[in-house]
N, C-alpha and C positions, 0 to 999 in steps of 0.2 A: 396518924391522922392529924394529931396536934401540929406536927411539923409541917404537914401539907397546908393546914389552915393558916399557920403562922407565915408560911412562905407566900400564900395567896394574899394575906393581909399586908405583908411587906411590899409585895409587888404592886398592890392597889395604891398604897401610900406613895410609893415611888412614882407611879403613873400620875396621881393627882398633883404631886409636887411639880412634875414635869409640865403638866397642862397649865398649872398656875404660873409657872415660870414663863411659858410661851405667851400666855395672856398678858402678863405684866410687861413683857418685852414689846408686844404689839400695841397695846393701848396708849402708852405715852407718845408713840410715833403718830398715831391717828389724831390724837388730841393736838399735837404740835402742828400737824398739817392744817387742821381746821382753824386753829388759833392764828396761824400764819396767814391764811386766806382772809380771815375776819379783820386782822390788823391791817393788811394791805388795803382792804376796802375802806377802812376807817381813814387811812392816810389819803386815799384818793378823794374821799368825801371832804376832808379838810382842805384839799387843794381846790375843789369845786366851790367851796364856801369861803374862799379867800383867807383860809387859815383862822377864821373866827367862827366857831370855836376850835380849840386845839384838839388833837387826837384824843388826849386824855379826857377832855370834857365831853367830846362826842361819845366816847365809850360810856361815860357816866349817864349821859342822856339816853343812850340805847338801853342801858340796864334799867333805868327808871321807867321807860316806856314799855319795856318787856314785862316788867312786873305789873304795870297797869293794865296791859291788854291780854296778858297770858301767852303771847307769842314768844318764840325763842329769840335770843339776841340776834341770831343770824337772819331770821325772818324780818325782824324789826328793822335791822340795818338795810336789808335788801329793798324793802319798801321805800324807805327814805332815799336810798341811793338811786334807785330807778327813777324816782320822781325828779331828782336833781339832774341826772343825765338827760332825761327827756326835755328838760328846760334849757339845755345848752344850745348855743347857736348851731345851725345845720352843718357848718364846716368844721366843727370840733371833731377830732378823730377819736372814735371809740372802737375798741376791739374786744373780741371774746364773746362766748356764748351768753355770759351774764352782763354784757355791755360794759365790761371793765374798762375804765378810763386809763389811757396811757398818758400820764402827766407829762412825760418828756416829749411827746409829739402833739401836745395841744396846739391848736391854731387859733389865733385871735380873729375875732369877727370883723375888726376894722383896724386899719393902720393907725388911726387916731384914738385907739382905745384908752390910752393913758392921759390924753390931753384934756384939760378942763373945757367944758362946753357952757357958754353963757345962755344957751337956749334962745328962744324968741318969745315974743308976747303970744299968749294964748288967744283964741277967738272968743271963748266963753268960759265962765267959771264952771268948774267940774271937768274941764279937759284934763288930760294926763300927759305925762312925758315918760318915755322909756329910753335910757341911754346905754351905750355899749361899754360901761365901766369894765376894766379888765385888770388882771394881775399879769405877771410874767408867764403864767401857765394857761389861764382860762379867762374867758369873758363871762362875767357873772351878771352884769347888768345893774341898773339902778332905775327906780321909778318914783314918781311923785304926782301929786294932784294940784292943779292950779285953783286957787281960791279967788283970783282976779286975773286980769290980763298979765300982770307982771309979778305976781307973788304965788309961791308954792308952799305946800306942806309936804315934808319928807322926813324919813328916818335915815339920817346920813351914814350911820355905821356903828360898829362896835364901840361901846363906852360913851356913846352920845345919846341925846334924847331927840324925840320927834320935835320938829321946829317949823316955824313960819319964816320963810326966807325969800328974799328977792330972787327972781329967776336967774339973775346974773351970777349968783353966789351959791347955787345949789351944789350938791356933790356930783352932779352929772359930768361924765367924761366920755370922750369919743363921740361918734355920730349918734344923734338922738332923733327920735320921732315924737311929734306932737299928735295927739289923737283925741277924737271925739268918742265918748261912750254913747252907744246907740240907745239912749234913753231920752225922756223929755227934759226940757230945761228945768222944769219943776223938780224932777228927780235929781238932776245934777246939782241943783241948789241945796237939796236935802243932803246930798253926799258931802258937799262943801261944809255944811253946818256940822255934820258928824265928824269930819276930818279935823275941824278946829278943836274938838273935845279931846283929841289925841295929843295935842301939843304938851310937851314935857314928859311923855311916857318914855321909859328906858328902852334901849334897843333889845330886840329879841334875837339872840344868837343860838336858839335851839332849832336846828334844822332836822331833827329826828321826829319830834311830835308835830303833827299837822298844824299850820298856822291859820287855819280857817276859824278864827275867833278874834275878839278884841278885848280879852279879859284884862290884860295889863301890859306886858312886854310886847313891842311891835317892831317889825322890820319894814323895809320900804315897800315891798309888794303887798304886804299885809295891810299897811295903812290905806293904800288905794282900794284894795278889794273890800276891806271892812267898811270903809266910808260909804261905799255903794250898797253893800248888802244890809248893813245895820242902819244906814241913813235913809235909804230909799227902797229896800227890799229887792234890789237888783243885783243878781249874781253875775259878775263879769266872767268868772271862770268856773262854770258848773262842772262838777265831777272831778276837779283837780284835787289831788291829795295835798299838795303843797303849792302855795302861791309864790312863784318867783317872778321877777320883772318880765322875763320873756314869756311867761305863762299869760300875762296880761297883754303884752304887745301882740301876741299871735292869736288872741281870742277872737272869735267871730262876732263878739259883741262890742268891738271897738273898731274904729276906722282912722287910718293915718291921713292927715291932711297937710303935714309939713315935715320935711327932713332937714335937720340943722347940723351942719358940720362944725367941729371945734375951730 
């Protein structure tokens, strides 16, 4: 009996070792597949956001947001990524069930996407512009708010601060549209006053956490949206997780009155 029990015990141990060996051989492969998919989406997100922030910084931002919200890193990235893809121009090629962006087949929204645009004078303070700024892969857009006929407030880009600038020297490139916000002129004036308080703010390159605030760092779409919501209580993009330039341009609360080519 002892030999039988010993044999059973030995067989059980062998079986357990075999199961553990199988598990260990499978788990790394599954993790690698998930990690590969996550990394690929980070790379695509970096392309969409013009390489600012880098893949490494995006991953750090995802991790911080994941800890803050309790969502997994994959869920956190998916939310931000879907918002970014939704804001791309209509002729941008996206493929796959999860709307994965194929960076090698990105199409530009306009042939003048990289050429500086001097814009035109606005009709009223509080009017906005949205331009088709682009990289070699994707048109990401640029937005600003007019504080007078010929001067704008904008967040020009990574490493720069929010500024008051002549409309001829903004960061706008490619075809641009000038738009009215469907608010009273009193509310537009309030938005202008709020926008002026953002001058000197550093650029917000966090594209993972929603930018529906004006706490400190600010990017171009955020400046325009925040000026109206915090200055006049008027939400240009209700329900949007992230405020991109084209989120504003395509809002039902704005109206295009002039198109300006570079």
